[in-house]
N, C-alpha and C positions, 0 to 999 in steps of 0.2 A: 653493826651486825644485824642482819635481818632475822626475825623470829617468826616462824609460821605458827599461827594459832588455828587449831582445828575446831570448827564450830560443832562438828558431829564426830562421834567416835568412829574410826575406820571400821568397815563391816567385818573384817576378819578378826578384829579384836572384840567388837561388839558381840560376836557370836559366842564368845567365851564368858560373857557376863553371867553372873549367877541368877538363878530363878528360884522361886519358892519350892519347886519340885526337886531341888538338889538332894543328893543322897545323904548329905549331912555328916558323912564320916570324916571329912577333912582330908582324905587321902585319895580322892578320885584322880584318875590319870587323864590328862587332856586328850589323849588319843583314843582310838578304838570306837567303832560302831556308832559314831555320832553322839556319844555321851557328852553332856554339858558338865562344866566344872562346878565343883562345890563352891560355896561362897568363900570359904577360907582360902581357896586356891586362886580364884580369879583376881584380875587386876582392877583396881578402881580407876577413875578417870585420871587422877594425878599420876598414878603408876604407869598408866598407858602412855601418857605424854613423856614421862621420863624414859620409858622404853624406846619410844620413837626417836627421841633425841640421841639416845645411846647408839642405836643402830645407824642413824644418819651420820654420826661422827666416826663410826667405825671405818667408813670408806677412806678416811684420811690416813689410816694406820698402815705404814709401810716399813718403818724402822723400829728398832727396839725402844728407843726413847719415846717414839710416838705411841707405841703400845703401852708403855708405862703411864704416860700422861692420860691416855684414854681410860685405862683401868682405874686410875686414881681420880678421874674426873667423872664424866657422864656415866660410865659403867658402875662406879661405886654407888651412885645414887639409886641404881636399880637393884644391884646385888651387893650389899655391903659385905666385906670380908677383910681379914687381916693379912692373909698370905694366899697367893695363887701359885701352884706349880703346874706346869704344862709339859706334855711330851708329844712328839710328832715322829712318826716312822714312815719309811717309804713303802712302796708296793710289795717289797720282799721282806718286810718286817724289820729292816735295819734302822736303828735309831738315827734320826736326822737332828733332833733338837731336844734338849731338856732344859727348861728355864724356870726361874722363880722371880716373882714380882711381889714386893712388899713395901708399904709406905713407911713402916717403922722398923728399926733395927731388930733383927731376930738372931739370937746366938748361932754361931756357925755350927756348933755341935747339934743344935736342934734341926737346922737345915740338912745336915748330913744324915741324921736319923730318919728324916722324912723322905729324902730323895736319893739316897745312895743306891746306885744301880744294882738291881737284883736282890737287894736286902732291905731297902728303905720301906717306910710305911706305905708309900704310894704303890709299891709292888703288890702288896696284899689288898689294898683298896681297889686297884685296877682289876685284879682277878675277881674280886667280889662283884664289881660292876659288870664284868663280862658274864659271870655266872648267873647274874640276876637278869639276863636278857638284854644287857646294854641299855637299861632304862635308868633314869636319874636315880642316883643313890644319895639319899639324905640321911646322915647319921647325927641325930640329936638325942639328948637323954630320954626323950619320950618314945623313941623308936626301938623296936625289938632288935633290929640289926645293929644297933649302937653297942650292945653289950660286949661283943668280942673286941671292940676297939676302945672301949671306955677308959680303961686303965692307961693305955698308951696316949690317947688324946689328952687326958687330964694331966698326965705326967709332963707332956710337952707344952702344957699351958694353952692348948688350942681348943679344947672342949668339944666343939662340933665341926663337922665338915660336910661337904657335898661334892659329888663326883659325877661327871657326865663326859661324853665324848662323841666321836664320829667313827663309825665303822668303815673299813675300806671294802673293796669289791670281793675280798675273800672272807668277809665278816670277821675280820680281826680288827683290833683297835688301830685306827689311823691316827687319831689324836685323842688325848685324854686331858681333862682339866680338873684339878683338885683345888677346891676352895676351903681354906681353914679359917676358923674364927667367924663363922657365918651366924646369922640370927637363928634362934632356936624356937621362936614362938609360932611360926607358920610353916611347917615342913611341906605341906601340900603346895603352898604358894611358891616355896623355894624350888620344888621339883618342877613346877610349871615354868618358872623363870629359866631354869636350865634348858628346858626344851626350846624355849624361845631364843635364848641368847647364844647357845653353843654353835649353831651354824655360822653366825657372824664372827664369833671368836675364832673358830676353826679357819675361816677364810682369811682373817687378819693374820693369824699365826703362819699360814702358808706364805703370805706375802712377805712377812718379816724373815722367815727362813730362806726364801728365795733370794732376797736382797743380801742376807748374810753370806750365802754361798757364792754369790757373785763377787763378794769382797768389795763392793762399791762403797765409796765414802758416803757418810750420812748427808742427806740433802740439807743445804743451808749451812750456816756457821755452826761451830761447836756450841753446845749448850753453855758450858763454862769455859772461860779463858784459862790458859795455863797458870796464870797468877792466882785466879780464883780457886782452881783445883788445889794448888799448893797451900793456900790459906785454909781451905776446908780440911785438908789432910792434917794440918796442925790443930784445927778445932777437934778433929776426930781423936787426937791424942791428948785432949784435955787442956790445951793451952788457952789462956784468956787473951784478950786484946793486947794487953801490955806485953805479955810474953811473946806473942806473935810479932808485934812491932819490933821488939828488941832483936828477935832472930832474923827478921827480914830487913832490918835497918830502915823502917818506914815509921810514920807516926801512928799512934793509937787511933786517931781520927780516921786515917786512911784505911786502917784495918776494919774499923767499924763500918765505913762506907762499903767496903768490899763484902763484908758479911751480910749487910742489908741487901745488897744487890744479889748475892747468892741465894738468900731466902726467897726473894721475889722470883728469880729465874726458876727455882725448883718448886715454887708453890708451897714452901714450908713455913710453919709457924714458929719454929725455934731451931736451935743449932742441932739438937739431937735428931730431929726429924729431917733436917737437911742432910746430915751424914747418912741416915738410913736410906733416903731417896737416892743419894749419890752412889751408895753401894749397890742398890738395886739397878741403877742405870750403868753400872760398871765404870763410873767415873772415879771411884775410889776402890781400893782393895779392902776386903773385910778383915784382913790380917792386922794385927796390932803392931807389926814390925814397921819401924820408921823407914821411909825411903830416903836414900842419900844421893 
């Protein structure tokens, strides 16, 4: 794999570097009348390189599994988060897509409370974002705007969130992205990252949605084989290697090899994480009901 090393910071990123004349309030907005970023908002050189790698890898995203891998890979190094919910509507305001991406299992009742159509938490968050001029909305405990959402975010175990999106030609929300479980120490930095990242995320989401509507088969072979999905489903229901081996009439060593291969394919560190990723990729159903 070839890695490009930038000897000099690209000019468009260099222009955002902090100066001693920064306003110092930590919440300066990157746009508007040529104002420079405060030091707390700007990206350092390592962060700039991570950002460039993330947007370079975004062009490969055309399928949902690719979106998931991107969000859990290069994107996560730039904007860490626990859960992302995204929405996309057409030019007439009709919903095209509502999707959720998470690397760890999140209870189905929590997901329902967050994303239920017309009554989930994202409905109120989206309206707040629009009413705030469609500017990045960062809700962390140190923010005044956090107060109306503090009880709900705390109850759901997500603590902080960030919202941004893209407006359509009617100045309505074309897409919205809700990040939960984000860092809380640099809100201005997080707002700036949203400004930088959302155009690429929006474009990737449109490609994924277009391919879903075409109903085309995912490019390349399936991520997991039918046997691997079956084994992971048994893992999901709490069975150990010996129990899985007995049910499938194979040896425990064969089960162990399958599980290790599943972990590698999903980029998971343990069984619970593998199950969570498989649910996010829709390889498994989040229901606890056994498939027969």
